[in-house]
C-alpha positions in Angstrom: 100.7 202.5 141.6 99.9 206.2 141.8 103.1 208.2 141.9 102.0 210.7 144.6 104.9 212.8 145.0 107.5 214.3 142.5 110.7 215.8 143.5 110.8 219.7 142.6 113.3 218.8 140.0 110.9 216.5 138.3 108.5 219.4 138.1 110.8 221.2 136.0 111.7 218.5 133.6 108.1 217.3 133.4 106.9 220.7 131.9 109.7 220.5 129.3 109.0 216.9 128.3 105.4 217.3 128.4 105.7 220.2 125.8 108.0 218.0 123.7 105.5 215.1 124.1 102.5 217.3 122.8 104.6 218.6 120.0 105.2 214.8 119.0 101.7 214.0 119.4 100.7 216.8 117.0 103.1 215.6 114.3 101.9 212.2 114.5 98.1 213.0 114.8 96.7 216.5 114.6 94.5 216.1 117.8 96.2 217.6 120.9 97.0 214.8 123.6 96.6 217.1 126.6 93.5 219.4 127.3 93.7 222.8 128.6 91.2 222.7 131.0 88.8 220.2 132.6 87.8 218.1 135.5 89.7 216.0 138.2 88.1 212.9 139.3 88.6 209.2 139.9 88.0 206.3 142.4 89.1 205.8 146.0 89.6 202.2 147.4 90.4 200.8 150.9 93.5 198.7 150.6 92.7 197.3 147.0 90.2 197.6 144.3 87.8 195.0 145.6 86.9 197.5 148.7 85.5 200.9 147.1 85.7 203.7 149.7 82.1 205.1 149.9 80.9 208.3 151.4 84.3 209.8 152.2 85.2 213.2 151.9 87.7 214.2 149.1 89.1 217.7 149.4 90.6 219.8 146.5 93.0 222.2 147.7 94.8 225.1 145.9 98.5 225.1 145.2 98.6 227.2 148.5 96.7 224.4 150.2 93.5 226.5 150.8 90.4 224.9 150.4 88.6 224.8 146.9 86.0 222.3 147.1 84.9 219.1 148.8 83.2 215.8 147.2 81.9 212.9 148.6 82.6 209.4 147.0 79.6 207.6 145.7 78.9 204.0 146.2 81.8 202.6 143.8 84.1 205.0 145.4 83.9 207.6 142.6 84.3 211.4 142.8 84.7 214.3 140.4 85.3 218.1 140.4 84.2 219.7 137.2 84.6 223.1 135.7 88.0 223.7 137.3 90.0 226.9 136.3 93.6 225.8 134.9 95.9 225.9 137.8 97.6 223.6 140.2 95.7 221.6 142.8 96.1 219.1 145.5 93.5 216.2 145.8 93.5 215.4 149.7 92.0 212.7 151.8 92.0 212.6 155.6 90.3 209.4 156.8 90.7 208.2 160.4 93.1 204.9 160.8 94.5 205.3 157.3 97.4 207.1 155.9 96.7 210.7 154.5 96.8 211.2 150.8 97.8 214.4 149.0 98.2 214.2 145.1 99.3 217.1 143.1 97.7 217.9 139.8 98.6 220.6 137.2 95.8 221.7 134.7 98.1 223.6 132.8 99.4 220.3 131.1 96.8 217.7 131.6 93.3 216.9 132.6 92.9 214.0 135.0 89.5 212.4 135.3 90.8 208.8 136.1 92.8 208.7 139.1 92.9 205.7 141.2 93.5 206.2 144.9 94.1 203.2 147.3 94.1 204.3 151.1 96.6 202.3 153.3 95.8 201.4 157.0 98.1 203.0 159.4 99.0 199.7 160.8 100.8 198.7 157.9 104.4 199.3 157.5 105.2 202.6 155.8 107.9 203.5 153.7 110.6 205.3 155.7 113.1 207.9 154.7 115.6 206.0 156.9 116.5 203.7 153.9 117.9 206.7 152.2 121.9 207.1 152.2 123.2 208.9 155.0 126.6 210.6 154.6 129.3 210.9 157.0 128.8 214.7 157.3 125.2 214.0 158.2 126.0 211.5 160.8 128.0 214.4 162.4 125.2 216.6 162.9 123.7 217.1 166.3 120.7 214.6 167.0 118.2 217.2 167.3 119.2 218.5 163.9 119.1 215.1 162.3 115.7 214.4 163.8 114.2 217.6 162.4 115.7 216.8 159.0 114.2 213.2 158.9 110.8 214.7 160.1 111.0 217.3 157.1 111.8 214.5 154.6 108.9 212.5 156.0 106.4 215.7 155.6 107.9 216.6 152.0 107.8 212.9 150.4 105.4 211.0 152.6 102.8 213.6 153.6 103.4 216.0 150.8 103.1 219.1 153.3 105.9 221.1 151.9 104.9 224.1 154.2 105.6 221.9 157.3 108.6 220.5 155.9 110.0 224.0 155.5 109.6 224.6 159.1 111.4 221.4 160.2 114.5 222.2 157.8 114.6 225.6 159.0 114.6 224.7 162.5 117.4 222.0 161.7 119.4 224.7 160.2 118.9 226.9 163.3 120.4 224.0 165.3 123.0 223.2 162.9 123.8 226.2 160.4 126.4 224.1 158.2 123.9 221.3 157.6 123.9 221.6 153.9 122.0 218.5 153.3 119.1 220.4 155.0 119.7 223.5 153.0 119.4 221.6 150.0 116.3 219.8 151.0 114.8 223.3 152.1 115.2 224.4 148.5 113.5 221.4 147.2 110.4 222.2 149.6 110.4 225.8 148.6 110.2 224.5 144.8 107.2 222.4 145.9 105.7 225.6 147.2 106.4 227.4 143.8 108.8 229.6 145.5 112.0 229.6 143.2 113.6 232.6 144.8 113.8 231.3 148.2 114.9 227.8 146.6 117.8 229.6 144.8 118.8 231.2 148.2 118.5 227.6 149.9 120.4 225.7 147.2 123.4 228.5 147.0 123.5 228.2 150.8 123.8 224.4 150.7 126.7 224.7 148.2 128.4 227.4 150.1 127.9 225.4 153.5 129.6 222.4 151.9 132.7 224.3 150.8 131.4 223.9 147.3 131.8 220.1 147.5 128.0 219.0 147.2 127.2 218.3 143.8 123.8 217.3 144.6 123.0 221.0 145.5 124.6 222.1 142.2 122.6 220.0 140.2 119.2 221.4 141.8 120.3 224.9 141.4 121.3 224.1 137.8 117.9 222.7 137.1 116.3 225.7 138.5 118.4 227.9 136.3 117.5 225.9 133.4 113.8 226.5 134.2 114.6 230.3 133.8 116.6 229.7 130.7 119.7 231.0 132.6 123.1 230.7 130.4 124.9 229.5 133.6 122.6 226.3 134.0 124.8 224.0 131.9 128.1 224.8 133.8 126.4 224.5 137.2 124.9 221.1 136.3 128.3 220.1 134.8 130.0 221.1 138.2 127.4 219.0 140.0 128.1 216.1 137.8 131.9 216.3 138.3 131.5 216.6 142.2 128.7 213.6 142.3 129.2 211.6 139.2 127.1 208.9 140.5 124.2 211.1 141.0 121.9 209.9 138.3 119.8 213.2 138.3 122.9 215.3 137.3 123.3 213.3 134.0 119.5 213.5 133.5 119.4 217.2 134.0 122.6 217.6 131.7 121.1 215.6 129.1 117.8 218.0 129.3 120.1 221.1 129.0 121.7 219.5 125.8 118.3 218.6 124.3 117.2 222.2 124.6 120.4 223.4 122.9 119.9 220.7 120.2 123.2 218.9 121.0 121.6 215.7 120.6 124.6 213.1 120.4 125.9 214.8 123.6 122.4 214.9 125.1 122.1 211.0 124.3 125.3 210.1 126.1 124.1 212.0 129.2 120.6 210.1 129.2 122.3 206.8 128.7 124.8 207.4 131.5 121.6 208.5 133.7 120.0 205.2 132.3 123.1 203.2 133.5 122.9 204.6 137.2 119.1 204.5 137.3 117.7 202.0 135.1 114.3 201.7 136.9 113.8 205.6 137.0 110.8 206.3 134.5 111.9 210.1 133.9 115.0 208.9 132.3 112.9 207.1 129.4 111.0 210.3 128.8 114.1 212.2 128.2 115.6 209.6 125.9 112.1 209.3 124.1 112.5 213.1 123.3 116.2 212.5 122.0 115.1 209.5 119.7 112.2 211.3 118.4 114.5 214.1 117.3 117.1 211.7 115.8 113.8 210.0 113.9 114.9 206.7 115.5 111.2 205.6 116.0 112.1 202.0 117.0 114.0 203.1 119.9 111.3 205.7 120.8 108.8 202.9 121.0 111.2 200.9 123.1 111.6 204.0 125.5 107.8 204.3 125.8 107.4 200.6 126.4 109.9 200.9 129.2 108.3 204.0 130.8 104.9 202.6 130.6 106.2 199.4 132.4 107.8 201.7 135.4 105.0 203.9 135.5 101.7 202.3 134.2 98.8 204.0 136.3 99.9 207.5 136.4 98.6 210.3 134.4 101.8 210.4 132.6 101.7 206.7 132.2 98.5 206.8 130.4 99.5 209.6 128.4 102.7 207.9 127.4 100.6 204.7 126.4 98.2 206.7 124.2 101.2 208.6 122.5 102.7 205.2 121.7 99.6 203.9 120.3 99.3 206.8 118.0 102.9 206.5 117.1 102.5 202.8 116.2 99.3 203.6 114.3 100.8 206.3 112.1 104.1 204.2 111.3 101.8 201.3 110.4 99.9 203.7 108.0 103.0 204.8 106.4 104.5 201.4 105.7 101.4 200.0 104.5 101.7 199.3 100.5 99.7 201.8 98.4 96.2 200.4 97.2 96.0 199.0 93.8 94.4 201.4 91.1 
């Protein structure tokens, strides 16, 4: 499955963990794991890989959603954009009677020339944000505000249209200014638009509107501060963990802070708590892999990578983890091999 949307906090930790894995790959083998620039390409299918999407338009958009280029898929559904400057892009497909697709690619960290995109018919049942937990406070908000909030979530997470999501969240807040869940989501949408200044304002507004009781907003704010190397990041995240102890990302972000500070035993404890709360979240195992690498615990590191790959086998990060695992296994096998006889 192609992971087509990542939350803004995921973008923060991905950048750091990608660097950790690059360092690791350089230690194991001298060749760098991620190229600095290259092409974006892959294949598009209708429903499954037995029906290649032939002759459809694939749009390459900038981070600001302006058009960069358009390619047509070939007979086997293949497409490619070559010679692309290092930047963030969106690969977008709009095809009648199929759900729209928008996939973020960041060439600052990796080149992706093997995307696999499956277009789903609009008649199929779509995933819905209505399955997300709803707080008592959220249920107390006016119906119009809740409708706008749900619309914003759909645009942000399903349609990956952060700009439109911002408009919905702002309208929801105009109707219900104390709708702190909407302020939190507004901050995440602004992060998706690479606007950390507005994201910080939204997260702080969420915290204020909640009467300093909404831990998820503290965690998101702490992650943003961490990205800026702000000394307050740890205390803000710890406060979020205290307020929302069952929010797995709080423990995850705390583990990341502690890794950066080289407080490895504490980082491991936080990461293990995140794993306990969310055993099927792939990012947790990326964090654990970085910790076990620093500890020199290579059996645990390989187990982390195996689990990560099982949870996210087909994405760019999943394929990178497979390559990294193979390199580590090869290096370890060479180190454990007996010396040749003279």
